[in-house]
DRENDO-1510 file (C-alpha; in Angstrom, 1 decimal, always signed):
<recs>
REC; n; res; u; v; w
REC; 1; UNK; +0.1; +0.0; +0.1 .
REC; 2; UNK; +1.6; +3.3; -0.9 .
REC; 3; UNK; +2.3; +5.8; +1.9 .
REC; 4; UNK; +0.1; +9.0; +1.8 .
REC; 5; UNK; +2.4; +12.0; +1.1 .
REC; 6; UNK; +0.6; +14.5; +3.2 .
REC; 7; UNK; +0.6; +12.0; +6.2 .
REC; 8; UNK; +4.2; +11.3; +5.9 .
REC; 9; UNK; +4.8; +15.2; +5.6 .
REC; 10; UNK; +2.9; +15.6; +8.9 .
REC; 11; UNK; +5.0; +12.8; +10.4 .
REC; 12; UNK; +8.3; +14.3; +9.5 .
REC; 13; UNK; +7.3; +17.7; +10.7 .
REC; 14; UNK; +6.2; +16.2; +14.2 .
REC; 15; UNK; +9.6; +14.6; +14.4 .
REC; 16; UNK; +11.4; +17.7; +13.9 .
REC; 17; UNK; +8.9; +19.6; +16.0 .
REC; 18; UNK; +9.4; +17.1; +19.0 .
REC; 19; UNK; +13.3; +17.1; +18.8 .
REC; 20; UNK; +13.4; +20.9; +18.3 .
REC; 21; UNK; +11.6; +21.5; +21.5 .
REC; 22; UNK; +13.9; +19.0; +23.3 .
REC; 23; UNK; +16.9; +20.8; +22.0 .
REC; 24; UNK; +15.3; +24.3; +22.9 .
REC; 25; UNK; +14.9; +23.3; +26.5 .
REC; 26; UNK; +18.5; +22.1; +26.8 .
REC; 27; UNK; +19.7; +25.4; +25.3 .
REC; 28; UNK; +17.8; +27.6; +27.5 .
REC; 29; UNK; +18.7; +25.6; +30.5 .
REC; 30; UNK; +22.2; +25.8; +29.8 .
REC; 31; UNK; +22.1; +29.5; +29.2 .
REC; 32; UNK; +20.2; +30.2; +32.4 .
REC; 33; UNK; +22.6; +28.1; +34.5 .
REC; 34; UNK; +25.7; +29.8; +33.0 .
REC; 35; UNK; +24.1; +33.1; +33.9 .
REC; 36; UNK; +23.2; +32.0; +37.5 .
REC; 37; UNK; +26.6; +30.5; +38.0 .
REC; 38; UNK; +28.2; +33.9; +36.7 .
REC; 39; UNK; +26.2; +35.8; +39.4 .
REC; 40; UNK; +27.1; +33.3; +42.1 .
REC; 41; UNK; +30.7; +33.4; +41.4 .
REC; 42; UNK; +30.7; +37.2; +42.0 .
REC; 43; UNK; +28.5; +36.9; +45.1 .
REC; 44; UNK; +30.7; +34.4; +46.6 .
REC; 45; UNK; +33.8; +36.4; +45.9 .
REC; 46; UNK; +32.5; +39.2; +47.5 .
REC; 47; UNK; +30.9; +37.3; +50.5 .
REC; 48; UNK; +34.3; +35.5; +50.9 .
REC; 49; UNK; +35.9; +39.0; +51.4 .
REC; 50; UNK; +33.4; +39.7; +54.2 .
REC; 51; UNK; +34.0; +36.6; +55.9 .
REC; 52; UNK; +37.9; +37.2; +55.9 .
REC; 53; UNK; +37.5; +40.6; +57.4 .
REC; 54; UNK; +34.8; +39.6; +60.1 .
REC; 55; UNK; +35.5; +36.0; +61.0 .
REC; 56; UNK; +39.0; +34.8; +62.0 .
REC; 57; UNK; +40.0; +31.9; +60.3 .
REC; 58; UNK; +41.4; +30.2; +63.4 .
REC; 59; UNK; +37.8; +30.3; +64.9 .
REC; 60; UNK; +35.9; +29.7; +61.7 .
REC; 61; UNK; +38.2; +27.4; +59.7 .
REC; 62; UNK; +35.4; +25.3; +58.3 .
REC; 63; UNK; +33.6; +28.3; +56.9 .
REC; 64; UNK; +36.8; +29.7; +55.3 .
REC; 65; UNK; +37.5; +26.2; +53.8 .
REC; 66; UNK; +33.8; +26.0; +52.4 .
REC; 67; UNK; +34.2; +29.3; +50.5 .
REC; 68; UNK; +37.5; +28.5; +49.3 .
REC; 69; UNK; +36.2; +25.3; +47.6 .
REC; 70; UNK; +33.0; +27.0; +46.4 .
REC; 71; UNK; +35.0; +29.7; +44.7 .
REC; 72; UNK; +36.9; +27.2; +42.8 .
REC; 73; UNK; +34.1; +24.9; +42.1 .
REC; 74; UNK; +31.7; +27.5; +40.7 .
REC; 75; UNK; +33.8; +28.8; +37.9 .
REC; 76; UNK; +34.9; +25.2; +37.0 .
REC; 77; UNK; +31.2; +24.1; +36.9 .
REC; 78; UNK; +30.3; +27.1; +34.7 .
REC; 79; UNK; +33.3; +26.3; +32.0 .
REC; 80; UNK; +32.0; +22.7; +31.9 .
REC; 81; UNK; +28.5; +24.2; +30.9 .
REC; 82; UNK; +30.1; +26.5; +28.5 .
REC; 83; UNK; +31.9; +23.4; +27.0 .
REC; 84; UNK; +28.7; +21.5; +26.6 .
REC; 85; UNK; +26.9; +24.3; +25.0 .
REC; 86; UNK; +29.7; +24.5; +22.5 .
REC; 87; UNK; +30.4; +21.0; +21.8 .
REC; 88; UNK; +26.8; +19.5; +21.9 .
REC; 89; UNK; +25.4; +22.7; +20.1 .
REC; 90; UNK; +21.7; +22.3; +21.3 .
REC; 91; UNK; +21.2; +25.8; +19.9 .
REC; 92; UNK; +22.4; +24.9; +16.5 .
REC; 93; UNK; +20.2; +21.7; +16.5 .
REC; 94; UNK; +17.3; +23.6; +17.6 .
REC; 95; UNK; +17.5; +26.2; +14.8 .
REC; 96; UNK; +17.9; +23.6; +12.3 .
REC; 97; UNK; +15.0; +21.3; +13.4 .
REC; 98; UNK; +12.6; +24.3; +13.8 .
REC; 99; UNK; +13.3; +25.7; +10.3 .
REC; 100; UNK; +13.1; +22.3; +8.9 .
REC; 101; UNK; +9.8; +21.8; +10.6 .
REC; 102; UNK; +8.2; +25.2; +9.4 .
REC; 103; UNK; +9.7; +24.6; +6.0 .
REC; 104; UNK; +7.6; +21.3; +5.8 .
REC; 105; UNK; +4.5; +23.1; +7.1 .
REC; 106; UNK; +4.5; +25.6; +4.5 .
REC; 107; UNK; +4.6; +23.0; +1.8 .
REC; 108; UNK; +1.7; +21.3; +3.5 .
REC; 109; UNK; -0.4; +24.3; +3.5 .
REC; 110; UNK; +0.3; +24.8; -0.4 .
REC; 111; UNK; -0.4; +21.3; -1.2 .
REC; 112; UNK; -3.8; +21.4; +0.7 .
REC; 113; UNK; -4.8; +24.6; -1.0 .
REC; 114; UNK; -3.5; +23.3; -4.5 .
REC; 115; UNK; -1.5; +26.5; -5.3 .
REC; 116; UNK; +2.1; +27.2; -6.5 .
REC; 117; UNK; +3.6; +23.9; -7.4 .
REC; 118; UNK; +0.6; +21.8; -6.3 .
REC; 119; UNK; -2.0; +22.8; -8.9 .
REC; 120; UNK; -1.7; +19.5; -10.7 .
REC; 121; UNK; -3.6; +17.0; -8.7 .
REC; 122; UNK; -1.9; +13.9; -10.4 .
REC; 123; UNK; +1.6; +15.2; -9.5 .
REC; 124; UNK; +1.0; +17.1; -6.4 .
REC; 125; UNK; +1.8; +14.0; -4.1 .
REC; 126; UNK; +5.2; +13.7; -5.9 .
REC; 127; UNK; +6.0; +17.2; -5.4 .
REC; 128; UNK; +5.3; +17.1; -1.8 .
REC; 129; UNK; +7.4; +14.0; -1.2 .
REC; 130; UNK; +10.2; +15.6; -3.1 .
REC; 131; UNK; +9.9; +18.8; -1.1 .
REC; 132; UNK; +10.0; +16.9; +2.2 .
REC; 133; UNK; +13.1; +15.0; +1.0 .
REC; 134; UNK; +14.8; +18.2; +0.2 .
REC; 135; UNK; +14.2; +19.5; +3.5 .
REC; 136; UNK; +15.3; +16.3; +5.3 .
REC; 137; UNK; +18.4; +16.3; +3.1 .
REC; 138; UNK; +19.3; +19.9; +4.3 .
REC; 139; UNK; +18.6; +19.2; +8.0 .
REC; 140; UNK; +19.9; +15.8; +8.4 .
REC; 141; UNK; +22.8; +15.7; +6.2 .
REC; 142; UNK; +24.8; +18.4; +8.0 .
REC; 143; UNK; +25.5; +18.8; +11.7 .
REC; 144; UNK; +22.8; +16.4; +12.5 .
REC; 145; UNK; +24.3; +13.5; +11.1 .
REC; 146; UNK; +26.1; +12.5; +14.2 .
REC; 147; UNK; +22.7; +13.1; +16.2 .
REC; 148; UNK; +20.2; +10.6; +16.8 .
REC; 149; UNK; +16.6; +11.9; +16.2 .
REC; 150; UNK; +13.9; +10.7; +18.5 .
REC; 151; UNK; +11.2; +9.2; +16.3 .
REC; 152; UNK; +7.8; +10.6; +16.7 .
REC; 153; UNK; +5.5; +7.7; +18.3 .
REC; 154; UNK; +2.7; +8.2; +15.9 .
REC; 155; UNK; +1.4; +4.9; +14.1 .
REC; 156; UNK; -2.2; +5.2; +13.1 .
REC; 157; UNK; -3.8; +7.3; +15.6 .
REC; 158; UNK; -5.4; +4.3; +17.6 .
REC; 159; UNK; -2.8; +4.7; +20.3 .
REC; 160; UNK; -3.9; +8.3; +21.2 .
REC; 161; UNK; -0.6; +10.0; +19.7 .
REC; 162; UNK; -2.0; +12.7; +17.3 .
REC; 163; UNK; -0.6; +13.1; +13.9 .
REC; 164; UNK; -0.4; +16.8; +14.1 .
REC; 165; UNK; +1.7; +18.0; +17.2 .
REC; 166; UNK; +0.2; +20.4; +19.8 .
REC; 167; UNK; -0.1; +23.9; +18.7 .
REC; 168; UNK; +1.4; +23.1; +15.1 .
REC; 169; UNK; -1.9; +23.9; +13.7 .
REC; 170; UNK; -5.4; +25.2; +14.6 .
REC; 171; UNK; -7.3; +23.0; +17.0 .
REC; 172; UNK; -10.0; +22.7; +14.3 .
REC; 173; UNK; -7.7; +21.6; +11.6 .
REC; 174; UNK; -7.5; +17.8; +10.9 .
REC; 175; UNK; -4.4; +18.5; +8.8 .
REC; 176; UNK; -5.5; +16.2; +6.1 .
REC; 177; UNK; -8.5; +17.7; +4.2 .
REC; 178; UNK; -8.1; +20.1; +1.2 .
REC; 179; UNK; -8.8; +23.7; +2.2 .
REC; 180; UNK; -10.8; +26.4; +0.5 .
REC; 181; UNK; -9.7; +30.1; +0.7 .
REC; 182; UNK; -12.0; +31.1; +3.6 .
REC; 183; UNK; -11.0; +27.7; +5.3 .
REC; 184; UNK; -7.2; +28.5; +4.7 .
REC; 185; UNK; -7.6; +32.1; +6.0 .
REC; 186; UNK; -9.4; +30.9; +9.2 .
REC; 187; UNK; -7.3; +27.8; +9.9 .
REC; 188; UNK; -3.9; +29.3; +8.9 .
REC; 189; UNK; -3.7; +32.9; +8.4 .
REC; 190; UNK; -5.9; +33.9; +11.5 .
REC; 191; UNK; -4.3; +31.3; +13.6 .
REC; 192; UNK; -0.7; +32.7; +12.9 .
REC; 193; UNK; -1.9; +36.2; +13.2 .
REC; 194; UNK; -3.3; +35.3; +16.7 .
REC; 195; UNK; +0.0; +33.7; +17.5 .
REC; 196; UNK; +2.0; +36.7; +16.6 .
REC; 197; UNK; -0.3; +38.9; +18.6 .
REC; 198; UNK; -0.1; +37.0; +21.6 .
REC; 199; UNK; +3.7; +36.4; +21.3 .
REC; 200; UNK; +4.4; +40.0; +20.6 .
REC; 201; UNK; +2.5; +41.0; +23.9 .
REC; 202; UNK; +4.2; +38.5; +26.0 .
REC; 203; UNK; +7.9; +39.5; +24.6 .
REC; 204; UNK; +7.0; +43.3; +25.2 .
REC; 205; UNK; +6.1; +42.6; +28.9 .
REC; 206; UNK; +9.2; +40.5; +29.3 .
REC; 207; UNK; +11.4; +43.0; +27.9 .
REC; 208; UNK; +10.0; +45.9; +29.8 .
REC; 209; UNK; +10.4; +43.9; +33.0 .
REC; 210; UNK; +13.9; +42.8; +32.3 .
REC; 211; UNK; +14.9; +46.4; +31.3 .
REC; 212; UNK; +13.2; +47.7; +34.4 .
REC; 213; UNK; +15.1; +45.3; +36.7 .
REC; 214; UNK; +18.5; +46.0; +35.0 .
REC; 215; UNK; +18.0; +49.8; +35.4 .
REC; 216; UNK; +16.8; +49.4; +39.1 .
REC; 217; UNK; +19.6; +47.3; +40.1 .
REC; 218; UNK; +22.1; +49.5; +38.3 .
REC; 219; UNK; +20.7; +52.4; +40.2 .
REC; 220; UNK; +20.7; +50.5; +43.4 .
REC; 221; UNK; +24.4; +50.5; +43.6 .
REC; 222; UNK; +24.5; +54.3; +44.5 .
REC; 223; UNK; +21.9; +53.5; +47.3 .
REC; 224; UNK; +24.1; +50.7; +48.6 .
REC; 225; UNK; +27.3; +52.9; +48.5 .
REC; 226; UNK; +25.6; +55.7; +50.3 .
REC; 227; UNK; +24.6; +53.3; +53.2 .
REC; 228; UNK; +28.4; +52.2; +53.5 .
REC; 229; UNK; +27.8; +48.9; +52.0 .
REC; 230; UNK; +30.1; +49.5; +49.1 .
REC; 231; UNK; +31.6; +46.0; +49.0 .
REC; 232; UNK; +28.2; +44.7; +47.9 .
REC; 233; UNK; +28.0; +47.0; +44.9 .
REC; 234; UNK; +29.5; +44.3; +42.6 .
REC; 235; UNK; +26.6; +42.0; +43.5 .
REC; 236; UNK; +24.0; +44.2; +42.4 .
REC; 237; UNK; +26.0; +45.0; +39.3 .
REC; 238; UNK; +26.5; +41.4; +38.4 .
REC; 239; UNK; +22.7; +40.7; +38.7 .
REC; 240; UNK; +21.9; +43.5; +36.5 .
REC; 241; UNK; +24.5; +42.2; +33.9 .
REC; 242; UNK; +23.0; +38.8; +34.1 .
REC; 243; UNK; +19.4; +40.2; +33.3 .
REC; 244; UNK; +21.0; +42.3; +30.5 .
REC; 245; UNK; +22.8; +39.1; +29.0 .
REC; 246; UNK; +19.4; +37.1; +29.4 .
REC; 247; UNK; +17.7; +39.8; +27.2 .
REC; 248; UNK; +20.5; +39.3; +24.7 .
REC; 249; UNK; +20.6; +35.6; +24.8 .
REC; 250; UNK; +16.8; +35.3; +24.2 .
REC; 251; UNK; +17.0; +38.1; +21.3 .
REC; 252; UNK; +13.8; +39.5; +22.7 .
REC; 253; UNK; +14.1; +42.8; +21.2 .
REC; 254; UNK; +14.9; +41.6; +17.6 .
REC; 255; UNK; +12.3; +38.9; +17.7 .
REC; 256; UNK; +9.7; +41.4; +18.9 .
REC; 257; UNK; +10.4; +43.7; +15.8 .
REC; 258; UNK; +10.0; +40.7; +13.6 .
REC; 259; UNK; +6.7; +39.5; +15.0 .
REC; 260; UNK; +5.3; +42.9; +14.8 .
REC; 261; UNK; +6.2; +43.2; +11.2 .
REC; 262; UNK; +4.9; +39.7; +10.5 .
REC; 263; UNK; +1.7; +40.5; +12.4 .
REC; 264; UNK; +1.3; +43.8; +10.4 .
REC; 265; UNK; +1.8; +42.1; +7.1 .
REC; 266; UNK; -0.8; +39.5; +7.8 .
REC; 267; UNK; -3.2; +41.8; +8.7 .
REC; 268; UNK; -2.8; +43.5; +5.4 .
REC; 269; UNK; -3.4; +40.1; +3.6 .
REC; 270; UNK; -6.5; +39.3; +5.8 .
REC; 271; UNK; -7.9; +42.9; +5.1 .
REC; 272; UNK; -7.6; +42.3; +1.5 .
REC; 273; UNK; -9.1; +38.9; +1.6 .
REC; 274; UNK; -12.1; +40.1; +3.6 .
REC; 275; UNK; -13.0; +42.9; +1.1 .
REC; 276; UNK; -13.4; +40.4; -1.9 .
REC; 277; UNK; -16.9; +39.4; -2.7 .
REC; 278; UNK; -17.9; +35.7; -2.1 .
REC; 279; UNK; -17.5; +34.7; -5.9 .
REC; 280; UNK; -14.1; +36.2; -6.1 .
REC; 281; UNK; -13.0; +34.3; -3.1 .
REC; 282; UNK; -13.6; +31.2; -5.3 .
REC; 283; UNK; -11.5; +32.4; -8.1 .
REC; 284; UNK; -8.2; +30.2; -7.9 .
REC; 285; UNK; -6.0; +33.0; -8.7 .
REC; 286; UNK; -7.1; +34.8; -5.5 .
REC; 287; UNK; -6.7; +31.9; -3.5 .
REC; 288; UNK; -3.3; +31.4; -4.8 .
REC; 289; UNK; -2.3; +34.9; -4.0 .
REC; 290; UNK; -3.8; +34.6; -0.3 .
REC; 291; UNK; -1.7; +31.3; +0.2 .
REC; 292; UNK; +1.5; +32.4; -1.5 .
REC; 293; UNK; +1.5; +36.0; +0.2 .
REC; 294; UNK; +0.9; +34.4; +3.7 .
REC; 295; UNK; +3.4; +31.7; +3.5 .
REC; 296; UNK; +5.8; +34.3; +2.0 .
REC; 297; UNK; +5.3; +36.3; +5.1 .
REC; 298; UNK; +5.8; +33.3; +7.4 .
REC; 299; UNK; +8.7; +32.1; +5.4 .
REC; 300; UNK; +10.4; +35.6; +5.5 .
REC; 301; UNK; +9.9; +35.8; +9.3 .
REC; 302; UNK; +11.4; +32.3; +9.6 .
REC; 303; UNK; +14.4; +33.4; +7.6 .
REC; 304; UNK; +14.9; +36.6; +9.8 .
REC; 305; UNK; +14.6; +34.3; +12.9 .
REC; 306; UNK; +17.1; +31.7; +11.7 .
REC; 307; UNK; +19.7; +34.4; +10.7 .
REC; 308; UNK; +19.0; +36.1; +14.0 .
REC; 309; UNK; +19.5; +33.0; +16.1 .
REC; 310; UNK; +22.5; +31.9; +14.1 .
REC; 311; UNK; +24.3; +35.1; +14.9 .
REC; 312; UNK; +23.4; +34.8; +18.7 .
REC; 313; UNK; +24.6; +31.2; +18.8 .
REC; 314; UNK; +27.9; +32.2; +17.4 .
REC; 315; UNK; +28.4; +35.0; +20.1 .
REC; 316; UNK; +27.3; +32.9; +22.9 .
REC; 317; UNK; +30.5; +30.9; +24.0 .
REC; 318; UNK; +32.7; +34.2; +24.4 .
REC; 319; UNK; +29.8; +35.9; +26.1 .
REC; 320; UNK; +29.0; +33.1; +28.2 .
REC; 321; UNK; +32.6; +32.5; +29.1 .
REC; 322; UNK; +32.6; +36.2; +30.4 .
REC; 323; UNK; +29.4; +35.7; +32.3 .
REC; 324; UNK; +30.3; +32.7; +34.0 .
REC; 325; UNK; +33.4; +34.2; +35.5 .
REC; 326; UNK; +31.4; +36.9; +37.2 .
REC; 327; UNK; +31.1; +40.6; +37.2 .
REC; 328; UNK; +33.6; +43.0; +38.9 .
REC; 329; UNK; +33.9; +42.1; +42.6 .
REC; 330; UNK; +35.8; +43.9; +45.2 .
REC; 331; UNK; +39.6; +44.2; +44.6 .
REC; 332; UNK; +40.7; +41.8; +47.2 .
REC; 333; UNK; +38.1; +39.2; +46.2 .
REC; 334; UNK; +39.2; +39.5; +42.6 .
REC; 335; UNK; +42.8; +38.8; +43.6 .
REC; 336; UNK; +41.8; +35.7; +45.4 .
REC; 337; UNK; +40.1; +34.2; +42.3 .
REC; 338; UNK; +42.4; +35.6; +39.7 .
REC; 339; UNK; +44.1; +32.2; +39.3 .
REC; 340; UNK; +40.7; +30.2; +39.2 .
REC; 341; UNK; +39.6; +32.5; +36.6 .
REC; 342; UNK; +42.5; +31.9; +34.3 .
REC; 343; UNK; +42.0; +28.1; +34.6 .
REC; 344; UNK; +38.1; +28.7; +33.8 .
REC; 345; UNK; +39.3; +30.5; +30.7 .
REC; 346; UNK; +41.6; +27.7; +29.7 .
REC; 347; UNK; +39.0; +25.2; +30.1 .
REC; 348; UNK; +36.6; +27.2; +28.0 .
REC; 349; UNK; +38.9; +27.9; +25.5 .
REC; 350; UNK; +39.7; +24.0; +25.3 .
REC; 351; UNK; +36.2; +23.4; +24.9 .
REC; 352; UNK; +35.7; +25.6; +22.1 .
REC; 353; UNK; +38.6; +24.2; +20.2 .
REC; 354; UNK; +37.3; +20.7; +20.5 .
REC; 355; UNK; +34.0; +21.8; +18.6 .
REC; 356; UNK; +33.7; +22.6; +15.1 .
REC; 357; UNK; +32.7; +26.1; +13.8 .
REC; 358; UNK; +29.0; +26.5; +13.9 .
REC; 359; UNK; +28.9; +29.1; +11.1 .
REC; 360; UNK; +28.6; +26.5; +8.2 .
REC; 361; UNK; +25.9; +24.5; +10.0 .
REC; 362; UNK; +23.9; +27.8; +10.8 .
REC; 363; UNK; +24.2; +29.0; +7.2 .
REC; 364; UNK; +22.8; +25.8; +6.0 .
REC; 365; UNK; +19.9; +26.5; +8.3 .
REC; 366; UNK; +19.3; +29.7; +6.5 .
REC; 367; UNK; +19.6; +27.8; +3.2 .
REC; 368; UNK; +16.9; +25.4; +4.2 .
REC; 369; UNK; +14.3; +28.3; +4.4 .
REC; 370; UNK; +15.9; +30.3; +1.5 .
REC; 371; UNK; +15.7; +27.4; -0.9 .
REC; 372; UNK; +12.1; +26.7; -0.2 .
REC; 373; UNK; +11.1; +30.3; -0.3 .
REC; 374; UNK; +12.4; +30.5; -3.9 .
REC; 375; UNK; +10.4; +27.3; -4.7 .
REC; 376; UNK; +7.1; +29.1; -3.4 .
REC; 377; UNK; +7.7; +32.6; -4.8 .
REC; 378; UNK; +7.6; +34.4; -1.4 .
REC; 379; UNK; +7.0; +37.8; +0.0 .
REC; 380; UNK; +9.9; +39.3; -2.2 .
REC; 381; UNK; +7.9; +38.4; -5.3 .
REC; 382; UNK; +4.3; +38.2; -4.2 .
REC; 383; UNK; +2.8; +41.5; -3.0 .
REC; 384; UNK; +1.1; +41.5; +0.2 .
REC; 385; UNK; -2.3; +42.8; -1.5 .
REC; 386; UNK; -3.7; +42.1; -4.8 .
REC; 387; UNK; -6.1; +44.3; -6.9 .
REC; 388; UNK; -9.2; +42.6; -7.6 .
REC; 389; UNK; -9.7; +41.8; -11.2 .
</recs>
C-alpha cells in the first residue's frame, strides 16, 4: 500500500518539532545556568571578602574552607556548561530542526490549497514528497548526521498519539483535508496572526520587566554605596548584567520587531481577503495569491529568525565565558579568584577548540528556508495585497 504523502509530511514535521523542543529546552537551561553561576561567582567572591574581614580563620576554619572550595568549584562548573553548550550545540540543532519543520509546514498548506507547484492533482503527491526529501537532506545531512533524532511515536492514531503536534496547527484543523480560501484564512492565516499578536505581547512585557530590573539594580548601587555597603555593589552590578545578558541571549528585542512586522503584514493580507466578494474568493488566482502571500510572510519571518539566532549562537561561547566568570567584585576578592579565573578561561578555550565551527551549519539552516522560499515565490515576489480583477 503506497504511503500517503501528506501523512508522511506531517509525521516528518512532528519528528522535527518534538526534537526541536527538546533541544530548545536544553539550550535555555544551559544558558540560564551559566548566567546564574556567573552571578554566584561574584556573590561568593564578595561574601568571602566579608568573611575574611569579620570571622577569624582560626575560629571559623570550616567556613573559610567552604568558601575556598566554592570559589574554585563555581567557575569550574560554569566552564563545563559552556563547553557543553559549545560541543553539543543544542542551539544549532534547535534552529536547524525548527527551520526544517516550518519549511515542511508551508509546503503542506500549499499542497492542501492546491497552489504554486501543487495545482496538478496528479503530480502534487510527488511534489510534496520531493519537497520533504529536500528539507530532510538539508537538515539531517549536516551537523545532525551525528545526532540521533527521537522518532515521533505516531502509528495510525489508535494509540492516542496525534498526527499533528500540539500547537502546530489550529485546533479545528484535521491536517488532511483540502482547504478552500476561507478555510485557509481561518485555520492558517488567522491562527498565525493570533499567535504573533499574543507572542508579541508576551515578549513586550518580558522585555519591559527585564529592562526595568536592569536599570533598578544598576541604580541601587548608588544607594548601597551611600549606606556604606560599597563592598556589595559588585553583587547588584553582576545581577543587572545577568538580566541584560538574558535579554541578549533570548534575542527578545529583535524577535519582537520581527513578530510585529509579520503581524502587520498578515493583517494586510487578511484585510484584502475580507474585502473580496464571495464569488471572487472562489477564484483560484485569488486563493493562490492569498496562500502564497501568507506563506511568503511566514517564510520571511522564519528566515529572519534563523539568521538572528545563528548570529546569537555564534556569539554565545565568548559571552558565556565572560558571564560565567562573574562581574567586577571587590579588589581583594578579585585577587583571590584570579588564578581560578585563568583556569576557567583555559577550560572554556579548550572546549571551544574541541568543537567544529557552527557558522557553516547555521548558514545551511538559513539555506533550508531560502531554497524553499525560492520554490514558493515568497513575499519578495508576491505582493501582500492584490487588486481585484
